[in-house]
C-alpha positions in Angstrom: -8.4 -1.7 21.5 -8.5 1.8 20.4 -10.6 1.5 17.2 -13.3 3.8 16.1 -16.8 2.8 17.4 -18.2 0.0 15.2 -15.1 -0.2 13.1 -12.9 -3.2 12.7 -10.4 -3.9 9.9 -11.2 -6.7 7.6 -8.8 -9.7 7.6 -9.1 -10.2 3.9 -7.5 -6.8 3.5 -4.2 -8.4 4.6 -2.0 -10.8 2.7 -1.6 -13.0 5.7 -1.0 -13.1 9.5 2.4 -11.5 9.2 0.9 -8.6 7.3 -1.6 -8.0 10.1 1.2 -8.2 12.7 3.2 -5.6 10.9 0.1 -3.4 10.8 -0.5 -3.7 14.5 3.2 -3.0 15.3 3.1 0.1 13.1 -0.2 1.2 14.6 1.2 0.8 18.2 4.4 2.7 17.2 6.6 0.0 18.8 10.1 -1.3 17.9 9.9 -4.5 15.9 12.8 -5.8 17.9 11.0 -5.2 21.2 7.4 -6.3 20.5 5.0 -5.9 23.5 3.8 -9.4 23.0 0.9 -9.3 25.4 -0.6 -6.2 23.7 0.0 -7.4 20.2 -1.4 -10.9 21.0 -4.6 -9.4 22.4 -5.2 -7.1 19.4 -4.4 -10.0 17.0 -7.0 -12.2 18.7 -9.6 -9.5 18.6 -9.3 -9.3 14.9 -9.9 -13.0 14.5 -13.6 -12.4 14.6 -13.2 -11.7 10.9 -12.2 -15.3 10.1 -15.6 -16.2 8.8 -14.8 -13.8 5.9 -11.9 -16.0 4.8 -11.5 -19.3 3.0 -10.4 -22.3 5.1 -6.7 -22.2 4.1 -6.3 -18.5 4.9 -8.2 -18.8 8.1 -5.9 -21.6 9.1 -2.8 -19.4 8.6 -4.3 -16.8 11.0 -5.1 -19.5 13.6 -1.6 -20.9 13.5 -0.2 -17.5 14.1 -2.6 -16.9 17.0 -1.4 -20.2 18.6 2.2 -19.1 18.0 1.6 -15.7 19.7 -0.1 -17.2 22.7 2.8 -19.7 23.1 5.4 -16.8 22.9 3.3 -14.8 25.4 3.2 -17.7 27.8 7.0 -18.2 27.6 7.7 -14.5 28.3 5.7 -14.6 31.6 6.8 -18.0 32.9 9.3 -17.7 35.7 12.8 -19.2 35.1 13.1 -22.5 37.0 16.0 -22.8 39.5 19.3 -23.6 37.8 18.0 -22.5 34.4 19.3 -19.0 34.8 23.0 -19.9 34.3 22.8 -19.8 30.6 21.2 -16.8 28.9 18.0 -18.1 27.2 17.0 -16.8 23.8 14.2 -14.3 23.8 11.0 -16.2 23.0 10.2 -13.4 20.5 13.3 -13.9 18.4 11.9 -16.3 15.8 8.8 -14.1 15.4 11.0 -11.1 14.9 13.0 -12.9 12.3 9.8 -13.9 10.4 8.5 -10.3 10.5 11.8 -8.9 9.2 11.9 -11.4 6.3 8.2 -10.6 5.5 8.8 -6.8 5.7 11.7 -7.3 3.3 9.5 -9.2 0.9 6.8 -6.4 1.1 9.4 -3.8 0.4 10.7 -5.8 -2.6 7.1 -6.0 -3.9 6.6 -2.3 -3.6 9.9 -1.6 -5.4 8.9 -3.8 -8.3 5.5 -2.2 -8.5 7.1 1.3 -8.6 9.5 0.1 -11.3 6.6 -1.2 -13.4 4.8 2.2 -13.0 7.9 4.1 -14.0 8.3 2.1 -17.1 4.7 2.6 -18.0 3.7 -1.0 -17.5 0.3 -0.2 -16.2 -2.9 -1.7 -17.4 -6.1 0.4 -17.5 -8.1 -2.8 -17.7 -7.8 -6.1 -15.7 -4.8 -8.3 -16.7 -7.2 -11.0 -17.6 -9.6 -8.8 -19.6 -10.5 -10.5 -22.8 -10.2 -8.7 -26.2 -13.3 -8.0 -28.2 -14.6 -11.3 -29.7 -12.4 -13.5 -27.5 -14.4 -16.2 -25.7 -15.1 -15.8 -22.0 -14.0 -18.5 -19.6 -14.6 -18.9 -15.8 -11.7 -17.1 -14.1 -10.7 -14.5 -11.5 -8.8 -11.5 -12.8 -5.3 -11.0 -11.5 -4.3 -7.4 -11.0 -0.9 -5.9 -11.1 -0.4 -5.8 -7.4 -1.3 -9.5 -7.0 1.2 -10.3 -9.7 4.0 -8.3 -8.1 3.2 -10.0 -4.7 3.4 -13.4 -6.4 6.7 -12.6 -7.9 8.1 -11.2 -4.7 7.2 -14.5 -3.0 9.1 -16.4 -5.7 12.2 -14.2 -5.1 11.9 -15.0 -1.4 11.4 -18.8 -1.9 14.4 -19.0 -4.3 16.6 -17.1 -1.9 17.7 -14.5 -4.4 15.9 -11.7 -2.4 18.5 -12.3 0.3 21.5 -12.0 -2.0 23.8 -9.2 -0.9 26.0 -9.1 -4.0 24.2 -7.3 -6.9 25.0 -8.6 -10.4 23.9 -6.2 -13.1 22.1 -7.9 -16.0 22.9 -6.3 -19.4 20.5 -8.6 -21.3 17.7 -6.6 -22.9 14.1 -7.3 -21.8 13.4 -8.0 -25.5 15.4 -11.2 -25.2 13.2 -12.4 -22.4 10.1 -11.4 -24.3 11.3 -13.6 -27.2 11.9 -16.5 -24.8 8.4 -16.3 -23.4 6.9 -16.1 -26.9 8.8 -19.2 -27.9 7.5 -21.1 -24.9 3.9 -19.9 -25.6 4.2 -21.3 -29.1 5.0 -24.7 -27.6 2.7 -24.5 -24.6 -0.1 -21.9 -24.9 -0.9 -22.1 -21.2 1.4 -22.6 -18.2 1.7 -21.5 -14.6 3.2 -18.2 -13.5 5.5 -20.0 -11.1 6.9 -22.4 -13.8 8.0 -19.4 -15.9 10.8 -18.8 -13.5 11.9 -22.4 -13.0 15.5 -22.9 -14.1 16.3 -19.1 -14.1 19.9 -19.1 -12.8 20.2 -15.5 -11.5 18.2 -12.7 -9.9 18.6 -10.7 -13.1 17.0 -13.5 -15.2 14.0 -13.6 -12.8 13.5 -9.9 -13.0 14.0 -9.8 -16.8 11.4 -12.5 -17.2 8.9 -10.7 -15.0 9.3 -7.4 -16.8 9.0 -9.2 -20.1 5.7 -10.8 -19.0 4.4 -7.3 -18.0 5.3 -6.1 -21.5 3.4 -9.0 -23.1 0.4 -8.3 -20.9 0.4 -4.7 -21.9 0.6 -5.7 -25.6 -2.4 -8.0 -25.1 -0.4 -11.0 -26.2 -1.1 -13.0 -23.0 -3.7 -13.1 -20.3 -3.1 -13.8 -16.6 -5.9 -15.7 -14.9 -6.8 -17.7 -11.8 -9.6 -20.3 -11.6 -10.4 -19.1 -8.0 -8.9 -16.5 -5.6 -5.6 -17.6 -4.1 -5.1 -20.5 -6.5 -2.3 -20.9 -9.0 -1.8 -18.0 -11.3 -1.7 -19.0 -15.0 -0.3 -17.4 -18.1 -2.3 -18.0 -21.3 -1.6 -17.0 -24.9 -4.4 -15.0 -26.5 -5.9 -16.8 -29.5 -5.2 -13.9 -31.8 -2.3 -11.4 -31.4 -3.1 -7.8 -32.1 -1.8 -6.4 -35.4 1.5 -4.6 -35.6 3.4 -6.8 -33.1 6.7 -8.2 -34.2 8.9 -10.9 -32.6 11.8 -9.8 -30.6 15.4 -11.1 -31.0 16.1 -14.8 -30.3 16.6 -15.3 -26.6 19.8 -16.9 -25.2 17.9 -18.0 -22.1 14.9 -20.3 -22.4 12.4 -20.7 -19.5 11.7 -24.3 -18.5 9.1 -26.0 -20.7 
C-alpha cells in the first residue's frame, strides 16, 4: 500500500473496524456503493499487524471484520454456477455497504453533537473526571468530551431514534432535564451513563438529557469516569457541590432510577 516509508496508522486510533474501513475508502477516493473489495481487503489485512496494541475484545472486532471482508471477496470472484444466473443475485457487498452507511451516519451525528456542545460553550478545559481540590482520588480512566459524544451517538443508534425521519421539536428547557438528573443523583449518587437515557420516550428527551449532563459536568456537579478503557461509563455526584449553584425547576420527566 502507498504509505510513507516506515509509517503505519495505529489501529487504536480508530473507533472500530468500520471506522478503519471508512478511512480506507476515503483514502482510495472510491464510491462507498462500489467498493473495490480486493483492494480494500488487502489494505485492511495489512493494518492488522497493529492488533497487538489492542485489548482482546477490540482485536476480536477487527478479526471478525477481516473474515467478513475475505468472505465477500471470495463471493465476488466465484463464477456463477450453471442455472444460477436466472435470478439476479444480490451484490455480496450490499450488507457491508449498509453497515458502512449506518456507521457513517452515526459518526456524522456524533460530530454534530460535538459541534453543538462547542457552540453552547460546553467545553471543559480539564478532563471530565478531574477531581476538585481536596476531593479523594479513585482508580479511574478519564472520559473526554469526544468519548462522551461517541457513547451518546451509539445510544441514539441502538434505540433507533437516529433513523427517525420525522423531527419533533422539543420545547422543554434544558433546565428541566438538569433538575431531573439532580433528583436522580440525590437518590442514587452513582449510575451508568447508559441508564440515564432508559425510558426516555423521544429523541428530544435523549438530547435534552445529554445537554443537561454536559451542563452539570461544566458546573463541577458530577464526574464522568470509567474503571478501565472501553468499559461502562459512569456518572458520579461530587461529594461537595461548588458554591453558588441553585436547583433548576422541577422536571416533568424523570430518568429511570
